Every structure is written in C-alpha cells, then in structure tokens.
C-alpha positions in Angstrom: 30.7 5.1 1.5 29.9 8.7 1.5 30.5 9.5 -2.1 27.5 10.5 -2.5 27.0 14.6 -2.4 23.8 15.6 -0.4 21.5 17.9 -2.8 23.3 15.7 -5.9 20.6 15.9 -8.9 19.7 12.1 -9.6 18.2 10.1 -12.5 16.8 7.3 -11.4 16.6 4.1 -14.0 14.8 0.5 -13.1 15.7 -2.2 -15.5 12.8 -4.7 -16.1 14.7 -7.7 -17.4 12.3 -9.5 -19.7 12.3 -13.3 -18.2 13.5 -12.2 -15.1 11.2 -13.0 -12.1 10.9 -10.0 -9.0 8.8 -9.6 -6.1 7.2 -6.3 -7.3 5.9 -5.1 -10.4 8.2 -2.2 -12.3 6.7 0.7 -11.4 6.7 -0.4 -7.0 10.4 -1.1 -8.0 10.9 2.3 -8.9 8.9 3.8 -6.4 10.8 1.9 -3.8 14.2 2.8 -5.8 13.3 6.6 -5.2 12.8 6.1 -1.8 15.9 4.7 -1.6 17.7 7.3 -3.6 15.8 10.1 -1.5 16.9 8.3 2.0 20.9 9.6 1.0 19.9 13.4 0.7 20.1 13.6 -3.4 16.9 15.5 -5.9 15.6 13.1 -8.3 15.5 14.9 -11.8 13.6 12.1 -13.3 13.3 8.2 -13.0 11.7 5.8 -15.2 11.2 2.2 -16.0 13.7 1.0 -18.6 12.6 -2.6 -20.4 15.3 -4.9 -21.1 15.3 -7.5 -24.0 18.8 -8.9 -23.2 20.9 -7.8 -21.0 24.6 -6.9 -22.5 27.5 -8.0 -20.5 29.3 -4.9 -21.2 26.5 -2.4 -20.2 23.3 -4.2 -19.2 21.7 -1.9 -21.7 21.1 -1.4 -25.4 23.6 1.0 -26.7 20.4 3.3 -27.7 19.0 3.1 -24.3 22.4 4.2 -22.9 22.5 7.2 -25.3 18.5 7.7 -24.3 20.4 8.0 -20.5 23.2 9.9 -21.2 20.4 12.8 -23.6 18.1 12.4 -20.0 21.1 13.3 -17.8 22.0 16.5 -19.9 18.8 17.7 -19.9 18.1 17.6 -16.5 21.9 18.5 -15.7 21.9 15.3 -13.7 25.5 14.4 -11.7 24.3 10.9 -10.7 22.5 7.8 -12.4 21.1 5.6 -9.7 20.6 1.8 -11.8 18.1 -0.3 -9.5 19.6 -3.3 -10.1 23.1 -5.7 -9.7 26.0 -3.9 -12.0 28.9 -5.9 -12.7 32.4 -4.1 -12.0 32.8 -3.6 -15.8 29.4 -2.7 -16.6 29.2 0.3 -14.0 32.9 1.3 -15.3 31.5 1.2 -18.8 28.1 3.2 -18.2 30.4 5.6 -16.0 32.7 6.7 -19.7 30.0 6.6 -21.7 27.4 9.3 -19.5 30.4 10.7 -18.2 28.8 10.5 -14.4 29.0 8.7 -11.5 26.5 5.4 -11.4 26.0 3.3 -8.3 23.8 0.4 -8.6 21.1 -1.1 -5.8 23.9 -2.5 -3.2 26.1 1.1 -3.6 22.7 3.0 -3.2 21.9 0.8 -0.2 25.7 0.8 1.1 25.4 4.6 0.9 22.4 5.3 3.2 23.7 2.4 5.6 27.2 4.5 5.5 25.0 7.8 6.8 23.0 6.4 9.3 25.3 4.3 11.5 25.7 5.7 14.8 27.5 3.0 17.0 31.1 1.6 16.4 29.2 -1.6 15.6 27.1 -0.3 13.3 30.0 1.2 11.4 32.1 -2.0 11.5 29.2 -3.7 10.2 28.8 -0.9 7.0 32.6 -0.7 6.4 32.8 -4.8 6.2 30.3 -4.5 3.4 31.2 -1.8 1.7 34.7 -3.2 1.6 33.6 -6.5 0.0 31.7 -4.4 -2.5 34.7 -2.7 -3.1 36.9 -5.3 -3.8 34.3 -6.8 -6.4 34.9 -3.6 -8.8 38.8 -4.2 -8.2 38.9 -6.1 -11.7 41.8 -6.0 -14.6 39.7 -4.4 -16.8 40.2 -1.1 -14.8 43.5 -0.1 -16.2 44.3 2.5 -14.2 45.2 0.1 -11.3 47.8 -2.3 -13.1 50.4 0.6 -12.8 53.5 -1.8 -11.9 55.2 -0.5 -8.7 58.6 -0.7 -8.0 59.6 -2.8 -4.4 61.2 -0.9 -1.7 60.1 -3.2 1.2 57.6 -1.6 3.0 54.3 -1.3 0.6 54.7 -4.5 -2.0 57.1 -6.6 -3.5 59.2 -6.2 -6.7 56.6 -5.8 -9.8 53.4 -6.2 -7.4 50.7 -4.2 -9.6 48.7 -1.4 -7.6 45.7 -3.9 -8.3 47.3 -6.2 -6.1 48.3 -4.2 -3.0 44.5 -2.8 -2.9 43.3 -6.0 -3.3 45.6 -6.9 -0.2 45.1 -3.8 1.7 41.0 -4.6 1.2 41.5 -8.2 2.4 43.9 -7.3 5.6 41.1 -4.8 6.4 38.2 -7.0 6.1 40.3 -9.7 8.4 40.1 -7.4 11.1 36.2 -6.3 11.4 35.8 -9.5 11.2 38.1 -10.4 14.2 36.3 -7.2 16.1 32.9 -8.3 14.7 32.9 -11.6 16.2 34.0 -9.4 19.5 30.6 -8.1 19.1 29.4 -11.2 18.8 30.6 -13.0 21.5 29.7 -9.3 23.8 26.1 -9.6 22.7 26.2 -12.8 23.7 27.1 -11.9 27.3 24.8 -9.3 27.3 22.3 -11.7 26.4 23.5 -14.3 29.3 22.8 -10.9 31.5 19.5 -10.3 30.2 18.5 -14.0 30.9 19.3 -13.9 34.6 17.1 -10.5 35.1 14.7 -11.6 33.5 12.7 -10.1 31.5 11.2 -11.1 28.2 13.3 -10.0 24.9 10.6 -8.8 22.2 12.3 -8.0 19.0 10.4 -5.7 16.1 11.1 -6.7 12.6 9.6 -5.6 9.1 10.1 -4.4 5.9 11.9 -0.8 5.9 9.3 2.2 6.6 6.7 -0.2 8.0 6.4 1.7 11.3 8.5 -0.2 13.8 10.2 2.8 15.0 6.6 4.2 15.6 5.2 1.7 17.3 8.6 1.2 19.4 7.9 5.0 20.2 4.2 4.4 21.3 5.0 1.3 23.5 8.1 2.6 25.1 7.7 6.4 25.6 11.1 6.3 24.1 12.0 8.9 20.9 13.8 7.0 18.3 14.2 8.6 15.3 11.0 7.6 13.2 10.5 9.6 9.8 8.8 8.6 6.5 12.4 7.5 5.2 13.7 4.0 4.0 16.1 3.0 6.6 15.4 5.7 9.0 16.8 3.1 12.1 19.8 1.2 11.2 21.5 0.5 14.8 19.6 -1.3 17.1 17.8 0.2 20.0 16.8 -1.8 23.0 14.7 -0.9 25.7 13.3 -2.3 29.2 9.8 -1.4 29.2 6.5 -1.9 31.1 3.8 -2.6 28.9 1.9 -3.9 31.6 2.2 -3.1 35.8 2.8 -6.8 36.0 5.0 -7.4 32.3 8.2 -5.8 32.0 9.9 -6.3 28.7 13.4 -5.5 26.8 12.3 -4.3 23.1 14.7 -4.3 20.8 13.8 -2.1 17.1 15.7 -3.4 14.2 16.7 -2.3 10.9 14.2 -2.4 8.1 14.3 -5.1 4.9 14.2 -4.2 1.6 13.4 -6.6 -1.3 16.7 -8.2 -3.3 18.7 -7.0 0.2 22.1 -7.7 -1.0 23.6 -11.0 0.7 26.6 -9.1 1.6 24.5 -6.7 4.1 22.6 -9.5 5.6 25.9 -11.4 6.3 27.3 -8.3 7.7 24.6 -7.4 9.8 24.1 -11.1 11.3 25.2 -10.1 14.3 22.5 -7.3 15.0 20.2 -9.7 13.6 21.5 -12.1 16.1 19.0 -10.0 18.6 16.2 -11.8 16.4 16.8 -15.3 16.5 17.1 -15.0 20.5 13.9 -13.2 21.2 11.2 -14.7 23.4 8.8 -13.0 21.0 9.1 -12.1 17.1 6.7 -8.9 16.0 6.3 -8.7 12.4 5.2 -4.9 11.8 3.2 -4.8 8.3 2.3 -1.3 6.3 -0.9 -2.8 5.8 -1.7 0.4 3.8 1.1 -0.4 1.1 0.0 -1.3 -2.1 2.5 -4.7 -2.1 2.3 -5.3 1.6 2.3 -9.4 0.6 5.2 -8.7 -1.6 6.7 -6.7 1.2 5.8 -9.4 4.0 7.4 -12.2 2.0 10.6 -10.5 1.7 10.8 -10.1 5.4 9.9 -13.8 6.1 12.6 -14.9 3.4 15.2 -13.0 5.5 14.0 -14.5 9.0 13.8 -17.8 6.8 18.0 -17.1 5.9 18.1 -16.6 9.9 16.3 -20.0 10.7 12.8 -18.7 11.5 10.2 -20.0 9.8 7.9 -17.2 10.2 4.1 -19.4 9.7 5.3 -22.0 11.9 7.1 -20.0 14.7 5.1 -19.8 17.9 7.0 -16.1 18.9 5.8 -14.4 16.0 3.0 -12.2 16.3 1.9 -10.8 13.1 0.5 -6.9 13.0 -1.1 -5.1 10.3 0.3 -1.6 11.0 -1.4 1.6 9.7 -4.9 0.4 10.2 -6.1 4.0 10.7 -5.6 4.5 6.5 -8.2 1.5 5.5 -11.7 0.8 5.2 -12.8 -2.2 8.3 -13.8 -4.0 6.1 -10.4 -4.0 4.3 -8.7 -4.4 7.7 -10.9 -7.5 8.3 -10.0 -9.1 4.9 -6.4 -8.9 5.5 -6.7 -10.3 9.2 -8.5 -13.2 7.5 -5.9 -14.0 5.1 -2.9 -13.4 7.6 -4.5 -15.9 9.9 -5.3 -18.4 7.2 -1.6 -18.8 6.4 -0.5 -19.4 9.8 -0.5 -22.6 11.8 -3.5 -23.7 14.3 -0.6 -22.8 17.3 0.0 -19.2 15.7 -3.7 -18.2 14.3 -4.7 -15.7 17.2 -1.1 -14.0 17.0 -2.3 -11.8 14.1 -3.8 -8.3 14.9 -4.8 -4.8 13.6 -3.4 -1.2 15.2 -2.1 2.0 14.2 1.7 3.1 15.9 0.1 6.8 15.1 -2.8 6.8 16.9 -2.3 4.1 19.6 -5.4 2.3 18.4 -5.0 -1.3 18.8 -1.8 -1.0 20.9 -3.7 -2.8 23.9 -4.6 -5.4 22.0 -0.9 -6.1 21.5 0.1 -5.7 25.0 -2.9 -7.7 26.4 -1.7 -10.4 23.7 1.8 -10.4 24.8 0.7 -10.7 28.9 -1.2 -13.7 27.7 1.4 -15.5 25.4 3.9 -14.7 28.7 0.9 -16.0 31.4 0.5 -18.9 29.1 4.4 -20.2 29.8 4.0 -20.1 33.7 4.1 -22.6 35.8 1.3 -24.0 38.4 2.8 -24.1 42.0 0.7 -24.4 45.2 1.7 -22.9 48.3 0.1 -22.8 51.8 0.4 -19.4 53.6 -0.3 -19.3 57.8 -3.0 -16.7 58.7 -1.8 -13.1 59.5 1.0 -13.1 56.9 -1.0 -10.6 54.2 2.6 -9.1 52.8 3.3 -12.7 51.5 -0.2 -13.1 49.9 -0.3 -9.6 48.3 3.1 -10.3 46.7 1.8 -13.4 45.0 -1.4 -11.7 43.9 1.2 -9.2 42.2 3.6 -11.4 40.7 1.1 -14.4 39.5 -2.3 -14.9 38.8 -4.2 -16.9 41.8 -6.3 -19.7 40.0 -7.6 -21.2 43.5 -7.9 -20.1 47.2 -9.0 -21.9 50.3 -9.4 -19.8 53.3 -9.1 -21.9 56.2 -8.7 -21.5 59.9 -4.9 -21.0 60.3 -3.5 -20.7 57.1 -4.3 -19.7 53.3 -4.0 -22.3 50.4 -3.2 -20.9 46.9 -3.0 -22.3 43.4 -0.9 -20.1 41.6 0.1 -19.7 38.0 4.0 -18.0 37.8 6.9 -17.3 35.5 10.4 -19.3 36.6 11.6 -15.7 37.2 8.7 -15.1 39.8 8.9 -18.7 41.0 13.0 -17.8 41.8 12.3 -14.7 43.6 9.8 -15.8 45.6 11.8 -18.8 47.0 14.7 -16.2 47.5 12.2 -13.9 49.5 10.8 -16.2 51.4 12.8 -19.4 52.2 10.8 -20.5 54.5 7.3 -21.3 52.6 8.0 -23.9 49.5 5.9 -23.6 46.4 4.8 -27.2 45.8 4.7 -29.0 42.2 1.6 -31.2 43.5 -1.0 -29.9 45.3 -0.9 -30.6 48.8 -3.4 -33.4 50.6 -6.0 -31.5 52.6 -6.2 -32.6 56.1 -9.6 -34.2 57.3 -10.8 -32.6 60.1 -10.9 -34.5 63.6 
C-alpha cells in the first residue's frame, strides 16, 4: 500500500472489547501489534490497551476515549494511529476526521508490511490483490468526496456515473486481471511440482508463527542466506532450495510466510497459491518459538490456518513439530513442553516432536535423522541376485538403499534391500539386465 512513511511517529492502540474471545491476552496482543508496527519502520511514540465496554458503530471507541487518543497524539507529535483490530470504513474515516491523522487497522498494517516485503512478481500480485480487496471495502457512500458526478465523455464513465462507481469498477477490473494472473501462477506451480516429482526428492515445507525462527532453521540446514531477522514477517516470498540433509538424503526445502493471530481472511486467500506448496509437501515442519510466553496460542493459530488448508495438525503423519529456541529454556521446561506436545498427537505422530536451537545448531541433527528415518519408512523391500565380481553394482545398492540381509554364495550375492521408489527406478534404468524382485526368490537346493 505504501502510504506509511518510514520513521513516522506512531501511536499503537489495542482495543480490548468486552465479551470478545481473544487467542492472546491484551498485553500480548499489544506487544504483537507493536512488533507489526516496527516491521514497517515506524517509531512507536506510545502504545496502550484501551478497554471497550460497548462498540460504537461510528467510532469503535467512546467519545471520551477518542479525545484521550487525540491528546496523546498531540503530546507525542504522532503522525500515525495504529488500531490493533478491524475497523469498518466508516469508523476509520471518522477516526481520521476526529484525530486529524492517518489511521490504519490491523489488516491495513499487515498489508503495509507485505507490500514492503514482496520481492517476486507472484508475491507482488498477491499483495496487490489483497490490497485492492481491502481498498474496495473502503469505498462507501458516506465518503462524499467520491460522490462527485462525472459527465460522460465515453472513455471513462457513462453519463452521471459517480466517482465512487468509477473507482469501484476500475478496482474490480484490476482484481479480475490479478486473479487470472494468479491462476496462471498456480498452474505454473503445479507444473513445477510435477517436474520435482520426477526428480524426485521429498519436499519439506517449514511453517510456523512469524518470527518463530523458520528462516534461521532453513539457513542452518541449507547453508543459504535467506533474510533472517528479529522482525515479524521478515520472510514473505517462498524460498525453495535443494539441500543434502545427509549423504544419502537430498530434499527440496521450502520456507514460507509466517502467520499471526487473526490473519485477515483476504490475505489467506490471496496467498493460497504460495500456501499450496505446503499442502503438496511430503513433510511439514511446524517451527514453534518455545521461548515465547504465548507459544501455545501461537501454535493454535498456525494449526487453524493449516486446518483451513485441509491439514489436521495432530493427525497428519507428515507434520513434524519442532520446539525452536530451546537454548533459551531450562532443560526441565523443554522436557515438560515435549511431553505436552506428544500427548496431543495421535499414536502415529507422537514421536515426531523434538526440541532444537536453530541458532546454536543443537538438536538439528536429531531433526535430520528423523526425516531420514521417516523417508526410509516409506521404502519398499526388494530382492536381488548379483553375480560375483560385480562389486560396482553391490556398492551402488549400499549407497542408495538399506541392506537388510546379505547371503554370499559361490557364484552370486543375494541381497534383501530397502529402497525408495525413485532409487528402484534408477536401478532398473541403470542395470536393466538385473531384476529387483518383489518376492524373495527360492534358494536352489545343493545337489
């Protein structure tokens, strides 16, 4: 959206509405709102929680509270007021009139961050779509300056068409164009997934609450230099890289945008093309900030978004839950958190929970070993007889599979091997003269 100046002095207000259910307590929500504001480069002059007994349709806050906000703005020379909640178009306009300052709500704030961080053409399209949908909702008939009638000259609007109607029509046209472009992005992503499936390496997607340490873990495992800062939404565009987690385990790892509580629905929909990478992943690593005071609430927010994508966090066998930043906790606390996380899981996923520190690297070896074991569990058992003297073939099988049993006979070597579908296909392509049998061959009795 690009309407907020970096370095602008801001006042952050967190409404605490009576009777409304919140995932986080008021002070935690205020702290998160401050983090979001800092992410767009403003200077926070003041911030506070404001109890709201009854929502006023025209202002959200009571008249006395609005006066207090205005006084705080004047005392601290505030240029921008951030309201950590959803404002109706009328509420936003009226607050701006009363305060004589720019006012943005939570959705507008997140859009500002996304607009500043999007780098790829796809990311920019997704941000623009969400921004246009948001702006369209701001076109209300109470905005009299948009009600000016325009004469019809045939190239902009028909006779008597209002400026509001023209703006709405232009936005709708652009939204339709972006949706078509994003549909092409989805098709292209689908083709890329099909191409990767032929490689094929397992796809590992990192998901989690914003600032949980996903990019730091991505960099630790891949050796990449993805932006990893102590900022909310430091990563926006998806990053994918083929990496060797172990000498015999290459994966494609994807780092995705983080989530926050009450993520606007329009943003989830606008970024669905990016999030489709998660739904198609072989393994989904949910990175949690174990040291955060509201880590459980953050987990629930992430799992709620995953559920919207058709992924049940406690049941899906692809999910690995990682308690990051364990170096900031006492070992006893880490053990308690691990036990609680495992109790939530189904019997099939209970052992797919571990603690690590992406910063120090402690525990990342356990994560690599877990992914390797899970991948190996998908292997197929095959049987092969290889003539003596063909050590190169035997060595290839040792490098690309797990040898479960070996029998050395006078003229041949009989192997029982656990292998991936991909390596089975590679073997049969490389050594077509040899067969990998599904059933164990009968040993010929000695004469």
